[in-house]
mmCIF file of the N, C-alpha and C atoms, coordinates in Angstrom:
data_MODEL
# 
_entry.id   MODEL 
# 
loop_
_atom_site.group_PDB 
_atom_site.id 
_atom_site.type_symbol 
_atom_site.label_atom_id 
_atom_site.label_alt_id 
_atom_site.label_comp_id 
_atom_site.label_asym_id 
_atom_site.label_entity_id 
_atom_site.label_seq_id 
_atom_site.pdbx_PDB_ins_code 
_atom_site.Cartn_x 
_atom_site.Cartn_y 
_atom_site.Cartn_z 
_atom_site.occupancy 
_atom_site.B_iso_or_equiv 
_atom_site.pdbx_formal_charge 
_atom_site.auth_seq_id 
_atom_site.auth_comp_id 
_atom_site.auth_asym_id 
_atom_site.auth_atom_id 
_atom_site.pdbx_PDB_model_num 
ATOM 1   N N  . MET A 1 1  ? 0.845  -1.183 0.000   1.00 0.00 ? 1  MET A N  1 
ATOM 2   C CA . MET A 1 1  ? 0.000  0.000  0.000   1.00 0.00 ? 1  MET A CA 1 
ATOM 3   C C  . MET A 1 1  ? 0.886  1.241  0.000   1.00 0.00 ? 1  MET A C  1 
ATOM 4   N N  . ALA A 1 2  ? 0.550  2.218  -0.820  1.00 0.00 ? 2  ALA A N  1 
ATOM 5   C CA . ALA A 1 2  ? 1.335  3.435  -0.946  1.00 0.00 ? 2  ALA A CA 1 
ATOM 6   C C  . ALA A 1 2  ? 1.166  4.319  0.293   1.00 0.00 ? 2  ALA A C  1 
ATOM 7   N N  . LYS A 1 3  ? 2.248  5.029  0.621   1.00 0.00 ? 3  LYS A N  1 
ATOM 8   C CA . LYS A 1 3  ? 2.178  5.958  1.745   1.00 0.00 ? 3  LYS A CA 1 
ATOM 9   C C  . LYS A 1 3  ? 1.343  7.166  1.363   1.00 0.00 ? 3  LYS A C  1 
ATOM 10  N N  . LYS A 1 4  ? 0.623  7.707  2.302   1.00 0.00 ? 4  LYS A N  1 
ATOM 11  C CA . LYS A 1 4  ? -0.164 8.903  2.061   1.00 0.00 ? 4  LYS A CA 1 
ATOM 12  C C  . LYS A 1 4  ? 0.778  10.096 1.956   1.00 0.00 ? 4  LYS A C  1 
ATOM 13  N N  . ARG A 1 5  ? 0.575  10.912 0.923   1.00 0.00 ? 5  ARG A N  1 
ATOM 14  C CA . ARG A 1 5  ? 1.446  12.063 0.697   1.00 0.00 ? 5  ARG A CA 1 
ATOM 15  C C  . ARG A 1 5  ? 1.000  13.233 1.566   1.00 0.00 ? 5  ARG A C  1 
ATOM 16  N N  . VAL A 1 6  ? 1.986  13.958 2.113   1.00 0.00 ? 6  VAL A N  1 
ATOM 17  C CA . VAL A 1 6  ? 1.705  15.115 2.963   1.00 0.00 ? 6  VAL A CA 1 
ATOM 18  C C  . VAL A 1 6  ? 2.182  16.355 2.211   1.00 0.00 ? 6  VAL A C  1 
ATOM 19  N N  . TYR A 1 7  ? 1.253  17.155 1.728   1.00 0.00 ? 7  TYR A N  1 
ATOM 20  C CA . TYR A 1 7  ? 1.582  18.335 0.936   1.00 0.00 ? 7  TYR A CA 1 
ATOM 21  C C  . TYR A 1 7  ? 1.679  19.599 1.783   1.00 0.00 ? 7  TYR A C  1 
ATOM 22  N N  . LYS A 1 8  ? 0.906  19.687 2.821   1.00 0.00 ? 8  LYS A N  1 
ATOM 23  C CA . LYS A 1 8  ? 0.687  20.921 3.559   1.00 0.00 ? 8  LYS A CA 1 
ATOM 24  C C  . LYS A 1 8  ? 1.981  21.554 4.090   1.00 0.00 ? 8  LYS A C  1 
ATOM 25  N N  . LYS A 1 9  ? 2.135  22.838 3.838   1.00 0.00 ? 9  LYS A N  1 
ATOM 26  C CA . LYS A 1 9  ? 3.298  23.586 4.302   1.00 0.00 ? 9  LYS A CA 1 
ATOM 27  C C  . LYS A 1 9  ? 3.320  23.578 5.828   1.00 0.00 ? 9  LYS A C  1 
ATOM 28  N N  . GLY A 1 10 ? 4.462  23.253 6.384   1.00 0.00 ? 10 GLY A N  1 
ATOM 29  C CA . GLY A 1 10 ? 4.616  23.258 7.833   1.00 0.00 ? 10 GLY A CA 1 
ATOM 30  C C  . GLY A 1 10 ? 4.254  21.948 8.506   1.00 0.00 ? 10 GLY A C  1 
ATOM 31  N N  . ALA A 1 11 ? 3.615  21.048 7.786   1.00 0.00 ? 11 ALA A N  1 
ATOM 32  C CA . ALA A 1 11 ? 3.258  19.758 8.372   1.00 0.00 ? 11 ALA A CA 1 
ATOM 33  C C  . ALA A 1 11 ? 4.510  18.893 8.493   1.00 0.00 ? 11 ALA A C  1 
ATOM 34  N N  . LYS A 1 12 ? 4.485  17.938 9.384   1.00 0.00 ? 12 LYS A N  1 
ATOM 35  C CA . LYS A 1 12 ? 5.631  17.070 9.604   1.00 0.00 ? 12 LYS A CA 1 
ATOM 36  C C  . LYS A 1 12 ? 5.945  16.273 8.330   1.00 0.00 ? 12 LYS A C  1 
ATOM 37  N N  . ASN A 1 13 ? 7.198  16.327 7.882   1.00 0.00 ? 13 ASN A N  1 
ATOM 38  C CA . ASN A 1 13 ? 7.670  15.615 6.683   1.00 0.00 ? 13 ASN A CA 1 
ATOM 39  C C  . ASN A 1 13 ? 6.871  15.963 5.425   1.00 0.00 ? 13 ASN A C  1 
ATOM 40  N N  . SER A 1 14 ? 6.512  17.232 5.281   1.00 0.00 ? 14 SER A N  1 
ATOM 41  C CA . SER A 1 14 ? 5.717  17.632 4.120   1.00 0.00 ? 14 SER A CA 1 
ATOM 42  C C  . SER A 1 14 ? 6.587  17.760 2.880   1.00 0.00 ? 14 SER A C  1 
ATOM 43  N N  . GLU A 1 15 ? 5.957  17.631 1.714   1.00 0.00 ? 15 GLU A N  1 
ATOM 44  C CA . GLU A 1 15 ? 6.677  17.782 0.453   1.00 0.00 ? 15 GLU A CA 1 
ATOM 45  C C  . GLU A 1 15 ? 7.179  19.215 0.290   1.00 0.00 ? 15 GLU A C  1 
ATOM 46  N N  . TYR A 1 16 ? 6.416  20.180 0.775   1.00 0.00 ? 16 TYR A N  1 
ATOM 47  C CA . TYR A 1 16 ? 6.842  21.568 0.654   1.00 0.00 ? 16 TYR A CA 1 
ATOM 48  C C  . TYR A 1 16 ? 8.158  21.779 1.389   1.00 0.00 ? 16 TYR A C  1 
ATOM 49  N N  . ASP A 1 17 ? 8.219  21.338 2.623   1.00 0.00 ? 17 ASP A N  1 
ATOM 50  C CA . ASP A 1 17 ? 9.419  21.560 3.422   1.00 0.00 ? 17 ASP A CA 1 
ATOM 51  C C  . ASP A 1 17 ? 10.619 20.785 2.895   1.00 0.00 ? 17 ASP A C  1 
ATOM 52  N N  . SER A 1 18 ? 10.396 19.586 2.375   1.00 0.00 ? 18 SER A N  1 
ATOM 53  C CA . SER A 1 18 ? 11.521 18.768 1.945   1.00 0.00 ? 18 SER A CA 1 
ATOM 54  C C  . SER A 1 18 ? 11.990 19.090 0.533   1.00 0.00 ? 18 SER A C  1 
ATOM 55  N N  . TYR A 1 19 ? 11.135 19.694 -0.316  1.00 0.00 ? 19 TYR A N  1 
ATOM 56  C CA . TYR A 1 19 ? 11.568 19.987 -1.679  1.00 0.00 ? 19 TYR A CA 1 
ATOM 57  C C  . TYR A 1 19 ? 11.185 21.391 -2.134  1.00 0.00 ? 19 TYR A C  1 
ATOM 58  N N  . HIS A 1 20 ? 9.909  21.699 -2.180  1.00 0.00 ? 20 HIS A N  1 
ATOM 59  C CA . HIS A 1 20 ? 9.443  22.961 -2.744  1.00 0.00 ? 20 HIS A CA 1 
ATOM 60  C C  . HIS A 1 20 ? 9.895  24.180 -1.936  1.00 0.00 ? 20 HIS A C  1 
ATOM 61  N N  . GLY A 1 21 ? 10.152 24.000 -0.672  1.00 0.00 ? 21 GLY A N  1 
ATOM 62  C CA . GLY A 1 21 ? 10.543 25.111 0.177   1.00 0.00 ? 21 GLY A CA 1 
ATOM 63  C C  . GLY A 1 21 ? 12.040 25.323 0.278   1.00 0.00 ? 21 GLY A C  1 
ATOM 64  N N  . THR A 1 22 ? 12.832 24.495 -0.407  1.00 0.00 ? 22 THR A N  1 
ATOM 65  C CA . THR A 1 22 ? 14.281 24.653 -0.337  1.00 0.00 ? 22 THR A CA 1 
ATOM 66  C C  . THR A 1 22 ? 14.715 25.895 -1.112  1.00 0.00 ? 22 THR A C  1 
ATOM 67  N N  . ALA A 1 23 ? 15.844 26.458 -0.719  1.00 0.00 ? 23 ALA A N  1 
ATOM 68  C CA . ALA A 1 23 ? 16.343 27.685 -1.354  1.00 0.00 ? 23 ALA A CA 1 
ATOM 69  C C  . ALA A 1 23 ? 16.600 27.475 -2.843  1.00 0.00 ? 23 ALA A C  1 
ATOM 70  N N  . ASP A 1 24 ? 17.158 26.328 -3.202  1.00 0.00 ? 24 ASP A N  1 
ATOM 71  C CA . ASP A 1 24 ? 17.463 26.047 -4.604  1.00 0.00 ? 24 ASP A CA 1 
ATOM 72  C C  . ASP A 1 24 ? 16.190 25.993 -5.453  1.00 0.00 ? 24 ASP A C  1 
ATOM 73  N N  . GLN A 1 25 ? 15.158 25.333 -4.956  1.00 0.00 ? 25 GLN A N  1 
ATOM 74  C CA . GLN A 1 25 ? 13.909 25.222 -5.700  1.00 0.00 ? 25 GLN A CA 1 
ATOM 75  C C  . GLN A 1 25 ? 13.198 26.565 -5.790  1.00 0.00 ? 25 GLN A C  1 
ATOM 76  N N  . LYS A 1 26 ? 13.296 27.385 -4.754  1.00 0.00 ? 26 LYS A N  1 
ATOM 77  C CA . LYS A 1 26 ? 12.689 28.712 -4.792  1.00 0.00 ? 26 LYS A CA 1 
ATOM 78  C C  . LYS A 1 26 ? 13.339 29.567 -5.879  1.00 0.00 ? 26 LYS A C  1 
ATOM 79  N N  . LYS A 1 27 ? 14.670 29.438 -6.039  1.00 0.00 ? 27 LYS A N  1 
ATOM 80  C CA . LYS A 1 27 ? 15.373 30.183 -7.081  1.00 0.00 ? 27 LYS A CA 1 
ATOM 81  C C  . LYS A 1 27 ? 14.923 29.733 -8.466  1.00 0.00 ? 27 LYS A C  1 
ATOM 82  N N  . ARG A 1 28 ? 14.771 28.427 -8.666  1.00 0.00 ? 28 ARG A N  1 
ATOM 83  C CA . ARG A 1 28 ? 14.316 27.906 -9.959  1.00 0.00 ? 28 ARG A CA 1 
ATOM 84  C C  . ARG A 1 28 ? 12.910 28.411 -10.280 1.00 0.00 ? 28 ARG A C  1 
ATOM 85  N N  . ARG A 1 29 ? 12.032 28.386 -9.289  1.00 0.00 ? 29 ARG A N  1 
ATOM 86  C CA . ARG A 1 29 ? 10.661 28.847 -9.491  1.00 0.00 ? 29 ARG A CA 1 
ATOM 87  C C  . ARG A 1 29 ? 10.637 30.336 -9.819  1.00 0.00 ? 29 ARG A C  1 
ATOM 88  N N  . ALA A 1 30 ? 11.496 31.118 -9.154  1.00 0.00 ? 30 ALA A N  1 
ATOM 89  C CA . ALA A 1 30 ? 11.578 32.553 -9.432  1.00 0.00 ? 30 ALA A CA 1 
ATOM 90  C C  . ALA A 1 30 ? 12.059 32.802 -10.860 1.00 0.00 ? 30 ALA A C  1 
ATOM 91  N N  . GLN A 1 31 ? 13.005 31.989 -11.348 1.00 0.00 ? 31 GLN A N  1 
ATOM 92  C CA . GLN A 1 31 ? 13.476 32.123 -12.725 1.00 0.00 ? 31 GLN A CA 1 
ATOM 93  C C  . GLN A 1 31 ? 12.352 31.836 -13.716 1.00 0.00 ? 31 GLN A C  1 
ATOM 94  N N  . ARG A 1 32 ? 11.576 30.796 -13.472 1.00 0.00 ? 32 ARG A N  1 
ATOM 95  C CA . ARG A 1 32 ? 10.465 30.459 -14.366 1.00 0.00 ? 32 ARG A CA 1 
ATOM 96  C C  . ARG A 1 32 ? 9.422  31.568 -14.367 1.00 0.00 ? 32 ARG A C  1 
ATOM 97  N N  . ASN A 1 33 ? 9.126  32.101 -13.188 1.00 0.00 ? 33 ASN A N  1 
ATOM 98  C CA . ASN A 1 33 ? 8.141  33.184 -13.098 1.00 0.00 ? 33 ASN A CA 1 
ATOM 99  C C  . ASN A 1 33 ? 8.642  34.440 -13.798 1.00 0.00 ? 33 ASN A C  1 
ATOM 100 N N  . ALA A 1 34 ? 9.935  34.729 -13.688 1.00 0.00 ? 34 ALA A N  1 
ATOM 101 C CA . ALA A 1 34 ? 10.514 35.899 -14.355 1.00 0.00 ? 34 ALA A CA 1 
ATOM 102 C C  . ALA A 1 34 ? 10.438 35.750 -15.869 1.00 0.00 ? 34 ALA A C  1 
ATOM 103 N N  . ALA A 1 35 ? 10.665 34.540 -16.377 1.00 0.00 ? 35 ALA A N  1 
ATOM 104 C CA . ALA A 1 35 ? 10.585 34.304 -17.822 1.00 0.00 ? 35 ALA A CA 1 
ATOM 105 C C  . ALA A 1 35 ? 9.160  34.514 -18.312 1.00 0.00 ? 35 ALA A C  1 
ATOM 106 N N  . ARG A 1 36 ? 8.179  34.035 -17.564 1.00 0.00 ? 36 ARG A N  1 
ATOM 107 C CA . ARG A 1 36 ? 6.780  34.248 -17.952 1.00 0.00 ? 36 ARG A CA 1 
ATOM 108 C C  . ARG A 1 36 ? 6.454  35.730 -17.978 1.00 0.00 ? 36 ARG A C  1 
ATOM 109 N N  . LYS A 1 37 ? 6.965  36.466 -17.010 1.00 0.00 ? 37 LYS A N  1 
ATOM 110 C CA . LYS A 1 37 ? 6.709  37.904 -16.959 1.00 0.00 ? 37 LYS A CA 1 
ATOM 111 C C  . LYS A 1 37 ? 7.329  38.608 -18.162 1.00 0.00 ? 37 LYS A C  1 
ATOM 112 N N  . LYS A 1 38 ? 8.558  38.236 -18.531 1.00 0.00 ? 38 LYS A N  1 
ATOM 113 C CA . LYS A 1 38 ? 9.233  38.831 -19.692 1.00 0.00 ? 38 LYS A CA 1 
ATOM 114 C C  . LYS A 1 38 ? 8.475  38.550 -20.982 1.00 0.00 ? 38 LYS A C  1 
ATOM 115 N N  . LEU A 1 39 ? 7.831  37.383 -21.060 1.00 0.00 ? 39 LEU A N  1 
ATOM 116 C CA . LEU A 1 39 ? 7.071  37.021 -22.251 1.00 0.00 ? 39 LEU A CA 1 
ATOM 117 C C  . LEU A 1 39 ? 5.699  37.685 -22.288 1.00 0.00 ? 39 LEU A C  1 
ATOM 118 N N  . GLY A 1 40 ? 5.324  38.355 -21.219 1.00 0.00 ? 40 GLY A N  1 
ATOM 119 C CA . GLY A 1 40 ? 4.038  39.040 -21.178 1.00 0.00 ? 40 GLY A CA 1 
ATOM 120 C C  . GLY A 1 40 ? 2.884  38.152 -20.780 1.00 0.00 ? 40 GLY A C  1 
ATOM 121 N N  . LEU A 1 41 ? 3.161  37.029 -20.153 1.00 0.00 ? 41 LEU A N  1 
ATOM 122 C CA . LEU A 1 41 ? 2.105  36.108 -19.715 1.00 0.00 ? 41 LEU A CA 1 
ATOM 123 C C  . LEU A 1 41 ? 1.673  36.460 -18.300 1.00 0.00 ? 41 LEU A C  1 
ATOM 124 N N  . LYS A 1 42 ? 0.376  36.373 -18.074 1.00 0.00 ? 42 LYS A N  1 
ATOM 125 C CA . LYS A 1 42 ? -0.166 36.668 -16.761 1.00 0.00 ? 42 LYS A CA 1 
ATOM 126 C C  . LYS A 1 42 ? -0.978 35.491 -16.260 1.00 0.00 ? 42 LYS A C  1 
ATOM 127 N N  . LYS A 1 43 ? -1.309 35.512 -14.988 1.00 0.00 ? 43 LYS A N  1 
ATOM 128 C CA . LYS A 1 43 ? -2.112 34.456 -14.393 1.00 0.00 ? 43 LYS A CA 1 
ATOM 129 C C  . LYS A 1 43 ? -3.459 34.384 -15.111 1.00 0.00 ? 43 LYS A C  1 
ATOM 130 N N  . GLY A 1 44 ? -3.863 33.190 -15.484 1.00 0.00 ? 44 GLY A N  1 
ATOM 131 C CA . GLY A 1 44 ? -5.122 32.998 -16.176 1.00 0.00 ? 44 GLY A CA 1 
ATOM 132 C C  . GLY A 1 44 ? -5.022 33.136 -17.682 1.00 0.00 ? 44 GLY A C  1 
ATOM 133 N N  . ASP A 1 45 ? -3.850 33.475 -18.202 1.00 0.00 ? 45 ASP A N  1 
ATOM 134 C CA . ASP A 1 45 ? -3.641 33.612 -19.641 1.00 0.00 ? 45 ASP A CA 1 
ATOM 135 C C  . ASP A 1 45 ? -3.761 32.228 -20.284 1.00 0.00 ? 45 ASP A C  1 
ATOM 136 N N  . PRO A 1 46 ? -4.525 32.092 -21.361 1.00 0.00 ? 46 PRO A N  1 
ATOM 137 C CA . PRO A 1 46 ? -4.665 30.767 -21.979 1.00 0.00 ? 46 PRO A CA 1 
ATOM 138 C C  . PRO A 1 46 ? -3.401 30.304 -22.700 1.00 0.00 ? 46 PRO A C  1 
ATOM 139 N N  . ARG A 1 47 ? -2.488 31.241 -22.981 1.00 0.00 ? 47 ARG A N  1 
ATOM 140 C CA . ARG A 1 47 ? -1.243 30.869 -23.645 1.00 0.00 ? 47 ARG A CA 1 
ATOM 141 C C  . ARG A 1 47 ? -0.274 30.282 -22.630 1.00 0.00 ? 47 ARG A C  1 
ATOM 142 N N  . GLU A 1 48 ? 0.702  29.571 -23.120 1.00 0.00 ? 48 GLU A N  1 
ATOM 143 C CA . GLU A 1 48 ? 1.694  28.963 -22.252 1.00 0.00 ? 48 GLU A CA 1 
ATOM 144 C C  . GLU A 1 48 ? 3.073  29.192 -22.839 1.00 0.00 ? 48 GLU A C  1 
ATOM 145 N N  . ALA A 1 49 ? 4.081  29.297 -21.995 1.00 0.00 ? 49 ALA A N  1 
ATOM 146 C CA . ALA A 1 49 ? 5.457  29.425 -22.463 1.00 0.00 ? 49 ALA A CA 1 
ATOM 147 C C  . ALA A 1 49 ? 5.877  28.080 -23.013 1.00 0.00 ? 49 ALA A C  1 
ATOM 148 N N  . SER A 1 50 ? 6.061  28.021 -24.310 1.00 0.00 ? 50 SER A N  1 
ATOM 149 C CA . SER A 1 50 ? 6.454  26.779 -24.964 1.00 0.00 ? 50 SER A CA 1 
ATOM 150 C C  . SER A 1 50 ? 7.966  26.672 -24.913 1.00 0.00 ? 50 SER A C  1 
ATOM 151 N N  . HIS A 1 51 ? 8.471  25.564 -24.404 1.00 0.00 ? 51 HIS A N  1 
ATOM 152 C CA . HIS A 1 51 ? 9.904  25.383 -24.229 1.00 0.00 ? 51 HIS A CA 1 
ATOM 153 C C  . HIS A 1 51 ? 10.492 24.706 -25.458 1.00 0.00 ? 51 HIS A C  1 
ATOM 154 N N  . ILE A 1 52 ? 11.458 25.373 -26.066 1.00 0.00 ? 52 ILE A N  1 
ATOM 155 C CA . ILE A 1 52 ? 12.092 24.845 -27.267 1.00 0.00 ? 52 ILE A CA 1 
ATOM 156 C C  . ILE A 1 52 ? 13.028 23.702 -26.902 1.00 0.00 ? 52 ILE A C  1 
ATOM 157 N N  . GLY A 1 53 ? 13.826 23.886 -25.866 1.00 0.00 ? 53 GLY A N  1 
ATOM 158 C CA . GLY A 1 53 ? 14.766 22.864 -25.410 1.00 0.00 ? 53 GLY A CA 1 
ATOM 159 C C  . GLY A 1 53 ? 14.265 22.217 -24.136 1.00 0.00 ? 53 GLY A C  1 
ATOM 160 N N  . ALA A 1 54 ? 15.127 21.471 -23.490 1.00 0.00 ? 54 ALA A N  1 
ATOM 161 C CA . ALA A 1 54 ? 14.740 20.762 -22.276 1.00 0.00 ? 54 ALA A CA 1 
ATOM 162 C C  . ALA A 1 54 ? 14.822 21.645 -21.043 1.00 0.00 ? 54 ALA A C  1 
ATOM 163 N N  . LYS A 1 55 ? 15.623 22.715 -21.086 1.00 0.00 ? 55 LYS A N  1 
ATOM 164 C CA . LYS A 1 55 ? 15.840 23.516 -19.891 1.00 0.00 ? 55 LYS A CA 1 
ATOM 165 C C  . LYS A 1 55 ? 14.679 24.470 -19.658 1.00 0.00 ? 55 LYS A C  1 
ATOM 166 N N  . ARG A 1 56 ? 14.177 24.466 -18.450 1.00 0.00 ? 56 ARG A N  1 
ATOM 167 C CA . ARG A 1 56 ? 13.097 25.377 -18.063 1.00 0.00 ? 56 ARG A CA 1 
ATOM 168 C C  . ARG A 1 56 ? 13.692 26.399 -17.113 1.00 0.00 ? 56 ARG A C  1 
ATOM 169 N N  . THR A 1 57 ? 14.403 27.355 -17.669 1.00 0.00 ? 57 THR A N  1 
ATOM 170 C CA . THR A 1 57 ? 15.049 28.372 -16.847 1.00 0.00 ? 57 THR A CA 1 
ATOM 171 C C  . THR A 1 57 ? 14.463 29.729 -17.178 1.00 0.00 ? 57 THR A C  1 
ATOM 172 N N  . GLY A 1 58 ? 15.012 30.765 -16.593 1.00 0.00 ? 58 GLY A N  1 
ATOM 173 C CA . GLY A 1 58 ? 14.537 32.120 -16.825 1.00 0.00 ? 58 GLY A CA 1 
ATOM 174 C C  . GLY A 1 58 ? 15.009 32.713 -18.131 1.00 0.00 ? 58 GLY A C  1 
ATOM 175 N N  . SER A 1 59 ? 15.767 31.986 -18.913 1.00 0.00 ? 59 SER A N  1 
ATOM 176 C CA . SER A 1 59 ? 16.291 32.487 -20.172 1.00 0.00 ? 59 SER A CA 1 
ATOM 177 C C  . SER A 1 59 ? 15.203 32.517 -21.235 1.00 0.00 ? 59 SER A C  1 
ATOM 178 N N  . LEU A 1 60 ? 15.179 33.574 -22.030 1.00 0.00 ? 60 LEU A N  1 
ATOM 179 C CA . LEU A 1 60 ? 14.191 33.677 -23.095 1.00 0.00 ? 60 LEU A CA 1 
ATOM 180 C C  . LEU A 1 60 ? 14.651 33.012 -24.377 1.00 0.00 ? 60 LEU A C  1 
ATOM 181 N N  . LYS A 1 61 ? 15.928 32.642 -24.457 1.00 0.00 ? 61 LYS A N  1 
ATOM 182 C CA . LYS A 1 61 ? 16.423 32.060 -25.695 1.00 0.00 ? 61 LYS A CA 1 
ATOM 183 C C  . LYS A 1 61 ? 15.857 30.663 -25.965 1.00 0.00 ? 61 LYS A C  1 
ATOM 184 N N  . ASN A 1 62 ? 15.327 30.016 -24.961 1.00 0.00 ? 62 ASN A N  1 
ATOM 185 C CA . ASN A 1 62 ? 14.774 28.679 -25.185 1.00 0.00 ? 62 ASN A CA 1 
ATOM 186 C C  . ASN A 1 62 ? 13.274 28.606 -24.913 1.00 0.00 ? 62 ASN A C  1 
ATOM 187 N N  . THR A 1 63 ? 12.601 29.771 -24.948 1.00 0.00 ? 63 THR A N  1 
ATOM 188 C CA . THR A 1 63 ? 11.156 29.774 -24.753 1.00 0.00 ? 63 THR A CA 1 
ATOM 189 C C  . THR A 1 63 ? 10.493 30.642 -25.815 1.00 0.00 ? 63 THR A C  1 
ATOM 190 N N  . LYS A 1 64 ? 9.236  30.372 -26.062 1.00 0.00 ? 64 LYS A N  1 
ATOM 191 C CA . LYS A 1 64 ? 8.445  31.207 -26.957 1.00 0.00 ? 64 LYS A CA 1 
ATOM 192 C C  . LYS A 1 64 ? 7.006  31.167 -26.473 1.00 0.00 ? 64 LYS A C  1 
ATOM 193 N N  . VAL A 1 65 ? 6.249  32.195 -26.790 1.00 0.00 ? 65 VAL A N  1 
ATOM 194 C CA . VAL A 1 65 ? 4.852  32.221 -26.396 1.00 0.00 ? 65 VAL A CA 1 
ATOM 195 C C  . VAL A 1 65 ? 4.043  31.570 -27.497 1.00 0.00 ? 65 VAL A C  1 
ATOM 196 N N  . LYS A 1 66 ? 3.228  30.642 -27.100 1.00 0.00 ? 66 LYS A N  1 
ATOM 197 C CA . LYS A 1 66 ? 2.441  29.915 -28.070 1.00 0.00 ? 66 LYS A CA 1 
ATOM 198 C C  . LYS A 1 66 ? 1.099  29.583 -27.433 1.00 0.00 ? 66 LYS A C  1 
ATOM 199 N N  . LYS A 1 67 ? 0.024  29.880 -28.135 1.00 0.00 ? 67 LYS A N  1 
ATOM 200 C CA . LYS A 1 67 ? -1.289 29.547 -27.599 1.00 0.00 ? 67 LYS A CA 1 
ATOM 201 C C  . LYS A 1 67 ? -1.575 28.089 -27.927 1.00 0.00 ? 67 LYS A C  1 
ATOM 202 N N  . GLU A 1 68 ? -1.477 27.258 -26.935 1.00 0.00 ? 68 GLU A N  1 
ATOM 203 C CA . GLU A 1 68 ? -1.742 25.843 -27.103 1.00 0.00 ? 68 GLU A CA 1 
ATOM 204 C C  . GLU A 1 68 ? -2.148 25.244 -25.778 1.00 0.00 ? 68 GLU A C  1 
ATOM 205 N N  . ASP A 1 69 ? -2.717 24.079 -25.829 1.00 0.00 ? 69 ASP A N  1 
ATOM 206 C CA . ASP A 1 69 ? -3.092 23.391 -24.602 1.00 0.00 ? 69 ASP A CA 1 
ATOM 207 C C  . ASP A 1 69 ? -1.838 22.982 -23.842 1.00 0.00 ? 69 ASP A C  1 
ATOM 208 N N  . LYS A 1 70 ? -1.974 22.824 -22.555 1.00 0.00 ? 70 LYS A N  1 
ATOM 209 C CA . LYS A 1 70 ? -0.828 22.448 -21.728 1.00 0.00 ? 70 LYS A CA 1 
ATOM 210 C C  . LYS A 1 70 ? -0.315 21.054 -22.069 1.00 0.00 ? 70 LYS A C  1 
ATOM 211 N N  . GLY A 1 71 ? -1.225 20.134 -22.340 1.00 0.00 ? 71 GLY A N  1 
ATOM 212 C CA . GLY A 1 71 ? -0.843 18.741 -22.583 1.00 0.00 ? 71 GLY A CA 1 
ATOM 213 C C  . GLY A 1 71 ? 0.183  18.570 -23.687 1.00 0.00 ? 71 GLY A C  1 
ATOM 214 N N  . PRO A 1 72 ? -0.093 19.044 -24.917 1.00 0.00 ? 72 PRO A N  1 
ATOM 215 C CA . PRO A 1 72 ? 0.880  18.872 -26.001 1.00 0.00 ? 72 PRO A CA 1 
ATOM 216 C C  . PRO A 1 72 ? 2.223  19.550 -25.712 1.00 0.00 ? 72 PRO A C  1 
ATOM 217 N N  . ASN A 1 73 ? 2.180  20.716 -25.089 1.00 0.00 ? 73 ASN A N  1 
ATOM 218 C CA . ASN A 1 73 ? 3.422  21.420 -24.774 1.00 0.00 ? 73 ASN A CA 1 
ATOM 219 C C  . ASN A 1 73 ? 4.262  20.624 -23.781 1.00 0.00 ? 73 ASN A C  1 
ATOM 220 N N  . ARG A 1 74 ? 3.637  20.070 -22.802 1.00 0.00 ? 74 ARG A N  1 
ATOM 221 C CA . ARG A 1 74 ? 4.374  19.343 -21.769 1.00 0.00 ? 74 ARG A CA 1 
ATOM 222 C C  . ARG A 1 74 ? 4.793  17.952 -22.223 1.00 0.00 ? 74 ARG A C  1 
ATOM 223 N N  . ARG A 1 75 ? 4.027  17.329 -23.092 1.00 0.00 ? 75 ARG A N  1 
ATOM 224 C CA . ARG A 1 75 ? 4.424  16.022 -23.627 1.00 0.00 ? 75 ARG A CA 1 
ATOM 225 C C  . ARG A 1 75 ? 5.652  16.137 -24.514 1.00 0.00 ? 75 ARG A C  1 
ATOM 226 N N  . ARG A 1 76 ? 5.827  17.270 -25.162 1.00 0.00 ? 76 ARG A N  1 
ATOM 227 C CA . ARG A 1 76 ? 6.940  17.476 -26.068 1.00 0.00 ? 76 ARG A CA 1 
ATOM 228 C C  . ARG A 1 76 ? 8.286  17.518 -25.330 1.00 0.00 ? 76 ARG A C  1 
ATOM 229 N N  . GLN A 1 77 ? 8.273  17.720 -24.045 1.00 0.00 ? 77 GLN A N  1 
ATOM 230 C CA . GLN A 1 77 ? 9.518  17.805 -23.284 1.00 0.00 ? 77 GLN A CA 1 
ATOM 231 C C  . GLN A 1 77 ? 10.209 16.450 -23.244 1.00 0.00 ? 77 GLN A C  1 
ATOM 232 N N  . PRO A 1 78 ? 11.520 16.412 -23.405 1.00 0.00 ? 78 PRO A N  1 
ATOM 233 C CA . PRO A 1 78 ? 12.228 15.140 -23.330 1.00 0.00 ? 78 PRO A CA 1 
ATOM 234 C C  . PRO A 1 78 ? 12.207 14.579 -21.924 1.00 0.00 ? 78 PRO A C  1 
ATOM 235 N N  . LYS A 1 79 ? 12.321 13.293 -21.824 1.00 0.00 ? 79 LYS A N  1 
ATOM 236 C CA . LYS A 1 79 ? 12.367 12.637 -20.520 1.00 0.00 ? 79 LYS A CA 1 
ATOM 237 C C  . LYS A 1 79 ? 13.653 13.029 -19.815 1.00 0.00 ? 79 LYS A C  1 
ATOM 238 N N  . ARG A 1 80 ? 13.556 13.264 -18.544 1.00 0.00 ? 80 ARG A N  1 
ATOM 239 C CA . ARG A 1 80 ? 14.729 13.654 -17.770 1.00 0.00 ? 80 ARG A CA 1 
ATOM 240 C C  . ARG A 1 80 ? 15.230 12.453 -16.976 1.00 0.00 ? 80 ARG A C  1 
ATOM 241 N N  . GLY A 1 81 ? 16.527 12.273 -16.978 1.00 0.00 ? 81 GLY A N  1 
ATOM 242 C CA . GLY A 1 81 ? 17.110 11.160 -16.244 1.00 0.00 ? 81 GLY A CA 1 
ATOM 243 C C  . GLY A 1 81 ? 17.282 11.492 -14.787 1.00 0.00 ? 81 GLY A C  1 
ATOM 244 N N  . LYS A 1 82 ? 17.715 10.525 -14.038 1.00 0.00 ? 82 LYS A N  1 
ATOM 245 C CA . LYS A 1 82 ? 17.971 10.755 -12.613 1.00 0.00 ? 82 LYS A CA 1 
ATOM 246 C C  . LYS A 1 82 ? 19.203 11.618 -12.488 1.00 0.00 ? 82 LYS A C  1 
ATOM 247 N N  . SER A 1 83 ? 19.124 12.587 -11.570 1.00 0.00 ? 83 SER A N  1 
ATOM 248 C CA . SER A 1 83 ? 20.273 13.489 -11.378 1.00 0.00 ? 83 SER A CA 1 
ATOM 249 C C  . SER A 1 83 ? 20.810 13.408 -9.983  1.00 0.00 ? 83 SER A C  1 
# 
């Protein structure tokens, strides 16, 4: 039987505290948000930042704005290996 996942911020052994709340992950998220802002995308915008390469960073050289569903855009991403 699978363990129950604990998402809630501040809860004991939560996913937020162990991964999403780390300094490194916060920096990555800030880079992604900055790239969306540079592209002129806002919350609720039906368009999505389409990633040309595998890297999802704050750089605009590997992103473009494209009005498409999330599914096809995200499926196009290459599989990432264990790091």
